[in-house]
DRENBA-961864 format. One record per residue: z, y, x of N, C-alpha, C in turn. Coordinates in pm, whole numbers, padded with zeros to 5 digits, always signed. Layout:
! DRENBA-961864
ZYXZYXZYX/...
//
This chain:
! DRENBA-961864
+08176+11398+11519+08120+11397+11385+08132+11520+11335/+08019+11576+11254+08055+11681+11165+08076+11610+11028/+08183+11715+10976+08211+11653+10835+08159+11805+10765/+08105+11744+10662+08063+11883+10564+08148+11866+10440/+08220+11940+10388+08305+11922+10284+08245+12034+10186/+08188+11979+10095+08140+12067+09980+08238+12124+09851/+08239+12246+09837+08323+12297+09725+08264+12389+09628/+08330+12427+09549+08292+12537+09450+08421+12599+09398/+08414+12686+09310+08528+12745+09221+08618+12640+09172/+08579+12557+09114+08677+12489+09033+08733+12367+09120/+08655+12332+09227+08698+12233+09323+08792+12279+09455/+08843+12415+09461+08916+12459+09581+09036+12394+09556/+09138+12400+09472+09228+12328+09487+09223+12171+09522/+09125+12101+09468+09112+11974+09511+09064+11963+09667/+08974+12053+09689+08960+12058+09845+09089+12090+09932/+09174+12145+09909+09277+12200+09979+09365+12072+09972/+09379+11980+09858+09463+11886+09885+09407+11758+09978/+09285+11741+09982+09213+11670+10085+09255+11719+10221/+09213+11853+10252+09234+11890+10380+09398+11875+10420/+09500+11881+10323+09632+11898+10331+09643+11730+10396/+09594+11634+10317+09607+11489+10324+09546+11419+10460/+09434+11505+10495+09389+11481+10646+09506+11530+10725/+09548+11622+10721+09648+11656+10822+09793+11568+10820/+09825+11548+10712+09950+11423+10686+09891+11282+10734/+09765+11278+10782+09731+11134+10853+09696+11147+10982/+09750+11299+11039+09722+11308+11188+09596+11367+11200/+09554+11408+11142+09439+11498+11167+09284+11443+11207/+09176+11509+11230+09083+11448+11302+09041+11524+11404/+09096+11531+11507+09059+11587+11629+08949+11509+11695/+08884+11603+11769+08753+11554+11824+08637+11567+11720/+08684+11612+11625+08562+11614+11522+08557+11776+11461/+08442+11799+11400+08431+11935+11335+08388+11934+11195/+08431+12073+11131+08440+12040+10994+08334+12172+10980/+08272+12185+10855+08218+12276+10777+08228+12283+10640/+08333+12413+10600+08304+12428+10464+08224+12480+10390/+08138+12396+10310+08013+12439+10242+08056+12468+10097/+08033+12585+10068+08086+12659+09938+07953+12695+09881/+07978+12700+09725+07894+12759+09634+07918+12885+09664/+07784+12978+09626+07799+13134+09660+07872+13188+09559/+07945+13127+09468+08007+13217+09358+08176+13175+09378/+08211+13128+09498+08318+13081+09536+08417+13242+09611/+08535+13226+09525+08596+13322+09592+08612+13334+09755/+08600+13440+09851+08587+13441+09962+08696+13408+10024/+08805+13454+09970+08973+13428+10041+08990+13268+09986/+08936+13222+09914+08969+13062+09903+08912+13006+10005/+08775+13040+10026+08701+12960+10131+08751+12968+10260/+08801+13107+10300+08880+13120+10428+09023+13046+10432/+09085+13046+10324+09190+12981+10304+09172+12819+10336/+09070+12778+10276+09045+12623+10321+09000+12618+10473/+08940+12697+10548+08912+12689+10653+09029+12691+10738/+09151+12780+10702+09268+12755+10792+09344+12605+10779/+09322+12596+10646+09378+12429+10642+09338+12315+10724/+09174+12359+10746+09116+12275+10819+09119+12265+10962/+09169+12379+11019+09198+12424+11175+09318+12335+11200/+09393+12294+11107+09511+12202+11150+09478+12072+11198/+09352+12024+11149+09308+11882+11163+09189+11870+11254/+09106+11999+11235+08982+11935+11302+08956+12043+11449/+08874+12011+11537+08900+12091+11661+08788+12204+11630/+08700+12219+11535+08605+12334+11526+08595+12329+11369/+08598+12447+11309+08582+12460+11179+08477+12586+11137/+08384+12575+11044+08289+12654+11027+08276+12685+10871/+08227+12782+10816+08200+12815+10688+08014+12829+10683/+07974+12760+10565+07855+12799+10537+07851+12789+10359/+07778+12906+10291+07765+12927+10141+07639+12933+10123/+07597+12869+09996+07476+12897+09936+07425+13054+09910/+07316+13097+09876+07275+13214+09889+07308+13254+09733/+07329+13147+09649+07352+13239+09487+07470+13115+09435/+07506+13152+09343+07615+13038+09269+07515+12955+09169/+07517+12808+09187+07451+12721+09051+07550+12677+08982/+07555+12676+08860+07626+12604+08778+07584+12471+08730/+07681+12411+08685+07641+12253+08635+07629+12155+08713/+07631+12027+08668+07589+11920+08757+07488+11861+08682/+07386+11800+08786+07390+11792+08920+07339+11899+09021/+07290+12011+08954+07233+12106+09016+07326+12159+09140/+07452+12207+09081+07549+12257+09211+07572+12173+09300/+07583+12014+09276+07608+11935+09394+07465+11901+09489/+07353+11939+09397+07231+11938+09474+07207+12013+09590/+07240+12162+09536+07248+12302+09616+07356+12300+09744/+07477+12198+09715+07564+12218+09830+07509+12106+09929/+07456+11996+09897+07394+11891+09992+07318+11928+10051/+07221+12044+10011+07110+12095+10064+07158+12189+10172/+07280+12270+10151+07312+12370+10215+07387+12287+10328/+07461+12160+10317+07517+12113+10428+07406+12036+10519/+07268+11994+10438+07220+11933+10539+07136+12014+10635/+07107+12147+10575+07036+12244+10632+07146+12285+10764/+07270+12297+10754+07381+12327+10860+07361+12206+10978/+07356+12104+10933+07347+11971+11042+07236+11967+11098/+07116+12028+11023+06976+12014+11093+06961+12108+11202/+07011+12223+11150+07003+12326+11253+07104+12293+11395/+07212+12215+11414+07291+12163+11503+07254+12033+11560/+07141+11975+11477+07122+11832+11545+07195+11750+11554/+07277+11753+11444+07363+11592+11458+07407+11562+11345/+07456+11425+11357+07471+11334+11253+07587+11429+11194/+07591+11371+11036+07712+11434+10950+07764+11325+10847/+07893+11383+10801+07934+11272+10688+07947+11401+10575/+07890+11364+10457+07894+11460+10330+08019+11409+10244/+08112+11502+10240+08235+11484+10166+08261+11576+10040/+08318+11524+09946+08337+11587+09776+08494+11610+09802/+08538+11697+09717+08687+11700+09725+08739+11572+09676/+08681+11495+09590+08763+11390+09488+08753+11255+09599/+08695+11299+09736+08728+11206+09814+08876+11167+09898/+08931+11051+09915+09031+11028+09969+09053+10933+10082/+09102+10985+10201+09078+10927+10362+09219+10828+10309/+09204+10692+10366+09312+10589+10348+09395+10541+10429/+09371+10582+10571+09452+10559+10679+09419+10663+10797/+09533+10638+10892+09503+10729+11020+09393+10684+11062/+09312+10768+11146+09202+10734+11224+09092+10716+11124/+09070+10749+11022+08945+10721+10929+08853+10760+10984/+08835+10883+11015+08725+10961+11092+08646+10920+11187/+08757+10884+11263+08719+10780+11390+08666+10668+11386/+08675+10590+11280+08647+10458+11242+08472+10473+11186/+08444+10562+11123+08328+10625+11060+08226+10672+11136/+08318+10737+11244+08191+10780+11342+08140+10699+11469/+08244+10609+11485+08227+10485+11574+08109+10426+11516/+08093+10390+11424+07988+10303+11333+07890+10372+11339/+07877+10507+11304+07759+10604+11255+07695+10628+11405/+07757+10623+11525+07717+10631+11655+07616+10541+11718/+07636+10389+11645+07549+10278+11653+07424+10315+11584/+07420+10375+11482+07324+10389+11398+07281+10508+11341/+07235+10583+11475+07185+10714+11459+07100+10764+11367/+06987+10691+11317+06886+10721+11227+06914+10663+11098/+07011+10622+11089+07047+10534+10954+07136+10627+10867/+07147+10588+10743+07224+10649+10642+07328+10518+10598/+07428+10584+10632+07560+10488+10628+07636+10518+10536/+07683+10415+10429+07740+10446+10323+07777+10308+10240/+07842+10317+10117+07852+10221+10027+07719+10185+09938/+07670+10075+09957+07546+10028+09902+07586+09972+09803/+07536+09986+09673+07574+09916+09562+07464+09888+09454/+07489+09787+09380+07364+09762+09276+07442+09825+09135/+07350+09899+09069+07370+09976+08981+07263+09900+08844/+07339+09862+08727+07281+09830+08595+07251+09952+08498/+07291+10063+08546+07287+10122+08431+07150+10215+08403/+07089+10235+08274+06962+10234+08215+06942+10365+08270/+06782+10382+08353+06727+10503+08385+06776+10517+08502/+06850+10446+08591+06883+10454+08745+06828+10342+08803/+06796+10384+08935+06767+10270+09042+06854+10134+09011/+06795+10025+09064+06865+09909+09058+06975+09904+09198/+06966+09983+09294+07037+09998+09403+07038+10138+09429/+07167+10158+09494+07188+10309+09523+07286+10314+09659/+07257+10428+09738+07360+10423+09839+07436+10560+09802/+07556+10551+09776+07682+10634+09745+07631+10793+09814/+07619+10900+09760+07621+11025+09845+07717+11059+09932/+07842+10999+09901+07911+10993+10025+07884+10905+10147/+07825+10967+10253+07778+10880+10345+07737+10972+10486/+07714+10900+10586+07679+10972+10691+07505+10969+10721/+07480+11096+10762+07333+11095+10757+07285+11130+10904/+07164+11118+10928+07095+11132+11028+07072+11295+11027/+07066+11378+11121+07065+11518+11177+06943+11562+11083/+06822+11495+11080+06712+11534+10976+06669+11502+10845/+06804+11457+10777+06790+11398+10639+06763+11512+10572/+06763+11648+10564+06691+11725+10479+06510+11722+10514/+06450+11692+10597+06355+11641+10608+06299+11547+10491/+06345+11465+10491+06321+11327+10395+06365+11375+10236/+06500+11393+10222+06560+11431+10100+06550+11575+10046/+06520+11688+10109+06510+11787+10080+06398+11812+09986/+06278+11762+09999+06173+11797+09914+06188+11698+09767/+06264+11591+09817+06299+11523+09657+06400+11589+09557/+06481+11693+09599+06580+11763+09546+06500+11904+09484/+06440+11937+09574+06349+12065+09524+06268+12044+09375/+06209+11920+09408+06087+11912+09327+06130+11840+09219/+06305+11794+09189+06342+11747+09047+06492+11792+09065/+06527+11914+09059+06650+11911+09093+06752+11914+08974/+06711+11861+08846+06792+11813+08713+06863+11675+08735/+06797+11569+08889+06850+11469+08870+06942+11476+09022/+07040+11402+09016+07152+11402+09091+07074+11344+09272/+07128+11385+09343+07047+11362+09484+07037+11231+09558/+07173+11144+09521+07193+11020+09551+07088+10937+09467/+07054+10993+09356+06940+10923+09252+06793+10940+09333/+06796+11052+09348+06661+11111+09371+06615+11024+09508/+06726+11024+09612+06693+10938+09732+06684+10824+09741/+06725+10739+09655+06743+10561+09660+06646+10534+09726/+06504+10527+09666+06399+10485+09686+06339+10507+09832/+06372+10610+09876+06320+10662+10028+06412+10637+10135/+06563+10610+10066+06650+10633+10206+06700+10476+10197/+06701+10376+10108+06733+10252+10106+06699+10158+10242/+06561+10195+10250+06513+10090+10394+06552+10159+10525/+06623+10260+10509+06689+10324+10641+06846+10329+10621/+06879+10248+10507+07050+10258+10468+07113+10144+10530/+07231+10155+10562+07330+10039+10606+07450+10041+10536/+07498+09950+10472+07621+09933+10410+07734+09915+10478/+07820+09985+10478+07964+10000+10537+08076+09970+10488/+08126+09858+10498+08282+09835+10447+08390+09944+10430/+08370+10063+10568+08458+10161+10570+08474+10270+10444/+08368+10274+10369+08361+10379+10270+08345+10299+10149/+08427+10319+10036+08415+10252+09926+08420+10340+09823/+08330+10327+09738+08284+10423+09609+08278+10351+09479/+08348+10390+09401+08382+10358+09233+08384+10495+09182/+08263+10509+09089+08273+10622+09030+08335+10613+08892/+08353+10521+08850+08423+10505+08727+08309+10518+08605/+08384+10586+08494+08303+10638+08355+08282+10766+08368/+08179+10815+08286+08165+10959+08253+08276+11036+08194/+08367+11110+08243+08501+11173+08191+08616+11088+08245/+08596+10950+08287+08711+10893+08323+08708+10843+08451/+08707+10926+08542+08701+10864+08701+08830+10808+08720/+08827+10695+08836+08969+10610+08860+09092+10689+08880/+09161+10665+08851+09336+10705+08874+09398+10596+08915/+09522+10622+08998+09583+10490+09047+09736+10491+09016/+09759+10380+08968+09889+10319+08916+09968+10205+09027/+10093+10222+09017+10159+10134+09123+10147+09993+09065/+10142+09973+08943+10152+09828+08883+10081+09877+08717/+09981+09834+08732+09910+09839+08589+09965+09757+08452/+09997+09805+08360+10036+09748+08221+09960+09757+08098/+09982+09685+08011+09912+09735+07893+09889+09848+07839/+09997+09932+07886+09976+10077+07835+09910+10161+07907/+09857+10118+08050+09797+10184+08113+09683+10240+08073/+09611+10367+08103+09457+10389+08053+09367+10294+08123/+09264+10276+08053+09157+10161+08081+09101+10221+08234/+09133+10345+08281+09059+10375+08406+09179+10360+08533/+09266+10314+08504+09388+10303+08574+09361+10183+08698/+09393+10214+08833+09350+10064+08931+09470+10101+09008/+09507+09966+09029+09614+09940+09155+09576+09965+09303/+09646+09953+09399+09572+10001+09523+09502+09858+09588/+09547+09758+09530+09468+09627+09550+09324+09632+09546/+09271+09730+09450+09143+09713+09423+09082+09801+09557/+09125+09819+09638+09082+09904+09761+09077+09800+09856/+08956+09765+09911+08946+09663+10040+08994+09709+10142/+09042+09592+10225+09130+09628+10330+09043+09681+10416/+08907+09681+10426+08836+09735+10570+08807+09898+10534/+08834+09925+10403+08790+10061+10372+08920+10189+10437/+08838+10295+10478+08919+10388+10533+08891+10511+10442/+08791+10535+10363+08748+10635+10278+08706+10573+10135/+08751+10648+10048+08723+10594+09896+08694+10717+09808/+08603+10688+09757+08542+10804+09644+08513+10714+09494/+08592+10784+09403+08658+10915+09378+08767+10895+09300/+08838+11001+09333+08996+11004+09272+08997+11156+09231/+09006+11215+09134+09022+11349+09118+09157+11420+09094/+09250+11304+09095+09414+11359+09075+09479+11327+09226/+09585+11358+09219+09674+11327+09337+09723+11162+09335/+09707+11069+09245+09771+10945+09226+09749+10853+09348/+09629+10860+09382+09600+10766+09508+09673+10785+09625/+09655+10963+09657+09745+11008+09794+09882+10979+09754/+09921+11005+09647+10071+10947+09640+10128+10833+09668/+10028+10738+09657+10079+10609+09635+10039+10586+09823/+09963+10639+09864+09907+10591+09993+10037+10669+10082/+10073+10781+10068+10221+10850+10118+10325+10750+10131/+10341+10646+10023+10455+10553+10008+10433+10457+10115/+10316+10399+10078+10276+10282+10152+10248+10313+10301/+10226+10420+10376+10177+10465+10506+10321+10504+10572/+10433+10546+10470+10572+10586+10536+10532+10723+10520/+10465+10805+10500+10470+10946+10489+10552+11041+10418/+10600+10954+10299+10694+11011+10230+10788+10879+10174/+10923+10878+10193+10997+10784+10168+11050+10784+09990/+11040+10709+09951+11071+10713+09790+11220+10757+09771/+11192+10836+09672+11338+10891+09605+11397+10982+09723/+11321+11021+09823+11388+11118+09898+11321+11268+09902/+11244+11314+09793+11217+11436+09795+11338+11524+09757/+11352+11636+09804+11472+11717+09773+11422+11852+09776/+11475+11928+09735+11474+12105+09722+11551+12158+09853/+11473+12241+09912+11495+12324+10016+11545+12443+09977/+11656+12485+09992+11730+12635+09911+11711+12740+10021/+11635+12812+10005+11593+12938+10085+11693+13065+10049/+11818+13041+10123+11906+13157+10094+11895+13297+10173/+11862+13376+10098+11844+13505+10161+11883+13649+10144/+11911+13750+10179+11953+13897+10156+11883+13979+10231/+11929+14122+10206+11833+14206+10270+11850+14198+10397/+11957+14170+10484+12004+14182+10646+11907+14076+10687/+11892+13978+10666+11825+13856+10714+11687+13817+10676/+11613+13921+10569+11491+13881+10498+11401+13863+10620/+11357+13971+10686+11289+13980+10821+11287+13813+10899/+11428+13776+10921+11446+13645+10967+11399+13538+10893/+11384+13556+10774+11357+13442+10680+11196+13433+10694/+11140+13551+10702+11004+13562+10713+10947+13483+10801/+11006+13505+10949+10973+13457+11069+10987+13293+11063/+11093+13249+11014+11118+13093+10982+11015+13039+10877/+10969+13093+10799+10843+13062+10697+10723+13062+10797/+10708+13156+10888+10581+13157+10974+10583+13059+11034/+10729+12991+11103+10717+12877+11202+10676+12750+11122/+10746+12777+10984+10715+12634+10912+10570+12589+10888/+10499+12731+10884+10354+12681+10834+10295+12668+10962/+10341+12709+11088+10258+12650+11191+10310+12507+11251/+10413+12454+11203+10445+12291+11164+10374+12233+11058/+10279+12295+10969+10215+12203+10887+10301+12235+10741/+10389+12275+10722+10461+12298+10581+10516+12193+10534/+10580+12207+10401+10669+12096+10366+10591+12051+10217/+10450+12033+10224+10388+12021+10093+10437+11896+09993/+10524+11820+10024+10570+11703+09950+10726+11745+09914/+10787+11878+09928+10888+11895+09857+10911+12040+09799/+11003+12072+09764+11033+12183+09645+11113+12265+09729/+11107+12390+09695+11185+12519+09742+11249+12596+09648/+11359+12641+09641+11444+12726+09583+11485+12840+09669/+11393+12979+09580+11439+13099+09668+11568+13167+09602/+11683+13146+09668+11825+13221+09624+11859+13334+09687/+11892+13439+09585+11921+13573+09640+11970+13678+09534/+12041+13762+09569+12127+13853+09494+12020+13992+09431/+12053+14060+09343+11998+14118+09265+11943+14284+09341/+12038+14266+09459+12023+14373+09549+11938+14380+09672/+11849+14279+09659+11739+14256+09754+11619+14362+09727/+11560+14409+09832+11428+14471+09822+11330+14396+09741/+11276+14471+09653+11156+14398+09594+11054+14377+09675/+11018+14466+09763+10906+14453+09869+10949+14314+09955/+11065+14317+09988+11077+14180+10084+11085+14059+10036/+11139+14083+09890+11134+13941+09809+10983+13913+09774/+10890+13994+09742+10736+13960+09765+10705+13895+09878/+10729+13964+09972+10665+13893+10133+10738+13746+10144/+10836+13735+10125+10897+13606+10125+10857+13501+10039/+10832+13536+09903+10773+13462+09824+10602+13410+09843/+10543+13536+09869+10399+13505+09910+10396+13414+10056/+10491+13417+10175+10490+13341+10283+10553+13186+10225/+10658+13201+10132+10710+13054+10100+10608+12948+10010/+10521+13003+09945+10441+12980+09829+10346+12874+09865/+10255+12886+09968+10185+12783+10036+10252+12673+10101/+10362+12664+10137+10437+12592+10216+10499+12479+10153/+10530+12474+10018+10584+12404+09946+10511+12331+09811/+10580+12248+09791+10483+12154+09648+10530+12247+09532/
//
């Protein structure tokens, strides 16, 4: 299965968190990833996402739009078009992801791919009823798997009306070919109030707060959660992090062993880093500033 992860400058950090969590869940080996970037995204940030993706996917590519597109839904539409063009050129089914998606368990992509293979010509995702005025009565969430030729059907709809979101535009044409799956759960929430997750909801919780129990047992992918609240609860539930066991790693260094510390940090990076833990760099005032900068640069991406 090809996964197209769409991102722009403001979503780079969230995309990185998503790829980190994919790695924590054991990766998505035997699958491919393309980082689909808005043309205005800093190239170094896109390359960094590619490197994160390589820890989990067998093959990682980059595709970028020719120009930067601001605003919603125009920006999202352009990223969908770029993703669809990439998949069309490779004649493969694909899953469209946005950075506010959250995988829910190990093997999540294997499960989605297995269902998609059975329905190669279908659009597979969360089909839901919509009562919002001005929108279709039934929609397929944009976070879905698409056939290789999806751009032939949906592309003209977007180009003819770029001010409407692609999932709204495609509803009438796609629904006859759509298949609802319990594997993908979509909950958009309110404008400006996307779902956030709490361990236990109380009268003081914000109205957009949800508990883990609101996610169905069959779901392996949730959309949307724009903070780390769902990932943090899942880490505890799945045993990825034991409660109250986060601790500080003290990196104790002086001039004579600075190079060894850098090698140590490079090795930590190969092992996947320590994204759930903090680090404290301890040194005395005689340390060479250039060595110190190199150590800080190496340690920064590895720790929380």
